[in-house]
C-alpha positions in Angstrom: 8.6 13.9 21.3 12.7 14.2 20.9 15.4 12.4 21.6 16.4 13.2 25.3 13.3 15.3 26.9 14.7 15.8 30.2 11.7 14.2 31.8 10.6 12.1 28.6 13.3 9.7 28.1 11.1 7.2 26.5 7.4 8.3 27.5 6.6 5.7 30.3 10.0 6.4 32.1 9.1 9.8 32.6 6.3 9.0 34.5 7.5 8.2 37.8 4.3 8.0 40.0 1.4 6.4 39.8 -0.8 9.1 40.9 -4.5 10.4 39.2 -4.8 6.8 37.5 -5.4 5.2 41.3 -7.7 7.9 42.3 -10.4 8.4 39.2 -12.6 6.2 40.6 -13.0 3.7 43.3 -13.5 0.6 40.3 -10.9 2.2 38.4 -8.6 2.4 41.3 -8.8 -1.3 41.2 -8.2 -2.0 37.5 -5.1 -0.1 37.4 -3.8 -0.4 40.8 -3.8 -3.6 40.5 -2.0 -3.3 36.6 0.6 -1.2 38.3 1.2 -3.5 40.9 2.4 -6.2 38.1 6.0 -5.7 37.5 6.6 -2.4 35.7 8.3 -2.0 32.4 10.4 0.8 31.4 9.0 2.8 28.6 12.4 2.8 27.0 14.6 -0.1 25.0 17.8 0.4 24.6 18.0 -2.3 22.3 16.3 -0.3 19.4 18.5 2.7 19.7 20.6 3.1 16.6 21.7 6.9 16.8 24.0 8.0 14.2 25.9 11.5 15.3 22.9 12.7 17.5 23.4 16.5 18.4 24.3 16.4 22.0 21.4 18.2 22.7 19.1 16.0 20.8 16.0 14.7 22.9 14.7 11.3 23.2 11.6 11.9 21.7 8.8 9.8 19.8 7.7 10.0 16.8 4.2 9.5 14.4 3.3 7.6 11.6 5.9 7.1 9.0 4.7 10.4 6.9 4.1 12.5 9.9 0.9 14.0 11.5 -1.2 15.7 10.0 -1.6 19.3 10.3 -3.9 21.4 12.5 -5.0 24.8 12.9 -3.1 26.7 15.4 -1.1 23.5 16.5 1.5 23.4 13.8 2.5 19.8 13.0 0.4 18.3 15.6 -2.3 15.9 14.4 -6.0 16.7 15.6 -7.5 13.5 17.8 -9.9 11.1 15.4 -13.4 10.2 15.8 -12.9 6.8 17.5 -14.6 4.5 19.7 -12.5 1.7 20.3 -9.5 2.1 23.0 -7.1 0.0 21.6 -7.6 1.8 18.0 -7.5 5.5 19.9 -4.7 4.2 21.8 -2.5 3.6 18.8 -3.4 7.5 17.3 -2.6 8.9 20.7 0.6 7.4 21.0 1.8 8.2 17.5 0.8 11.9 18.6 3.1 11.2 21.6 5.7 10.1 19.7 5.9 13.0 17.3 7.0 16.3 17.2 8.8 18.3 14.0 10.8 21.5 15.9 10.7 23.3 12.0 7.0 23.8 12.0 5.6 23.8 15.5 6.3 25.8 18.2 6.9 25.0 22.1 3.0 26.7 22.7 1.7 24.9 19.3 3.3 21.2 20.4 1.0 21.5 24.1 -1.9 23.0 22.6 -2.2 20.3 20.2 -1.4 17.8 22.6 -4.3 19.1 25.2 -6.6 18.6 22.3 -6.4 15.0 22.9 -7.4 15.6 26.7 -10.4 13.9 28.3 -12.8 17.0 29.1 -13.8 15.3 32.5 -11.5 17.1 34.7 -12.3 14.7 37.7 -10.3 12.2 35.2 -7.9 14.6 33.5 -3.9 14.2 34.2 -2.5 16.7 32.3 0.6 17.6 34.0 1.6 13.7 33.2 1.1 14.3 29.0 2.6 17.5 29.2 5.9 16.2 30.8 6.5 14.6 27.6 7.2 18.1 26.4 10.7 19.4 26.4 10.8 22.9 28.1 10.9 26.0 25.9 15.0 26.0 26.4 15.8 22.9 25.0 12.4 22.8 22.4 14.7 25.9 21.2 17.8 24.0 20.9 16.0 21.5 18.9 14.7 23.7 16.4 18.0 25.1 15.8 19.1 21.2 14.8 16.1 21.1 12.3 14.7 18.2 14.8 11.9 16.1 13.6 10.2 12.5 14.5 7.8 10.1 13.2 6.8 7.2 14.3 5.2 3.7 13.2 2.9 1.6 15.7 3.6 -2.1 15.7 0.3 -3.0 18.2 -1.5 -2.0 20.8 -3.1 -4.3 23.6 -4.8 -4.5 27.0 -2.6 -5.3 29.7 -3.0 -8.9 30.9 -3.3 -7.4 34.5 -5.9 -4.9 33.5 -7.9 -7.7 31.7 -7.6 -9.9 34.5 -8.9 -7.3 37.0 -11.8 -6.1 34.4 -12.6 -10.2 34.6 -13.2 -10.1 38.4 -15.2 -7.2 38.3 -16.6 -6.0 35.1 -18.9 -3.6 36.1 -15.8 -1.5 37.8 -15.3 0.1 34.5 -18.7 2.0 34.6 -17.8 4.1 36.9 -15.5 6.1 34.1 -15.2 3.9 31.0 -11.2 4.2 31.2 -9.0 1.5 29.8 -5.4 0.7 29.8 -4.2 0.1 26.5 -0.2 -0.6 26.0 1.1 0.2 22.9 4.6 -0.5 21.2 6.1 0.7 18.0 9.5 2.5 16.8 10.5 6.2 16.3 12.6 7.6 13.9 14.5 10.9 14.5 16.0 13.2 12.1 18.2 16.6 12.6 19.9 18.7 9.8 22.9 17.4 8.0 21.5 14.3 7.5 20.9 13.0 11.0 19.0 10.1 11.9 18.2 7.4 14.7 15.6 5.2 15.5 14.3 3.4 18.9 11.6 1.3 20.0 9.4 2.8 22.2 6.3 1.2 24.4 3.9 3.1 26.3 0.8 2.6 28.9 -2.1 4.9 28.3 -5.1 5.5 30.0 -7.7 6.0 27.6 -11.8 7.0 28.2 -14.1 5.6 25.7 -17.6 6.1 27.0 -20.5 4.8 25.4 -22.0 6.8 22.3 -18.8 8.9 22.3 -15.6 9.5 21.0 -12.3 8.2 23.0 -10.4 10.9 24.6 -6.8 10.6 26.2 -6.7 10.7 30.3 -3.1 10.2 31.0 0.0 8.4 30.7 -0.3 5.2 32.9 2.3 3.1 34.5 3.9 0.4 32.2 2.8 -3.3 33.1 3.9 -6.3 31.5 1.8 -7.2 28.6 
């Protein structure tokens, strides 16, 4: 979301604990616990920061594709989850939404509602708090809105982290408990605000995505970021 969300300084950075992902199931715990044990990366790469005259309260959000997310009823500019069955393709779309916002057309409540539509309906695994934490509080959101702040994102690539693939190779059946995959997505966020203010940042995030057979994928949580 925006440039300097309180707990959001680059999505992965805002998620400080490994809770939930290691608790989804015994099999999933093995997969993601191993992945999380590998050196953690920060979700934000300062080298990509090229802000010009950003407002003091500007949040550190993430963006969507160049044209921005498509509008969905009741969710402002937040895009609807696409009917995808491939974890990598879905993670790309989810990262685009997590890195996108438009305070000019979307309220704080609409942003949350739009993002929640991406969450898995299986409450046993859903970690809404890790996703909701990516949105700034209502006061900060209103400050961003005063600046007409918005962000778009371009996804560069997405892949299964090597630790996740190694764990899966060691125990292929573990994934069948919940069909939750770890996918690391990288890209660039472009931020803009009134009076010509603009900037860009590189982004990286690891998402837990659920893709059961013969069903569309959904988002489970923001996962720890691991070495690719």
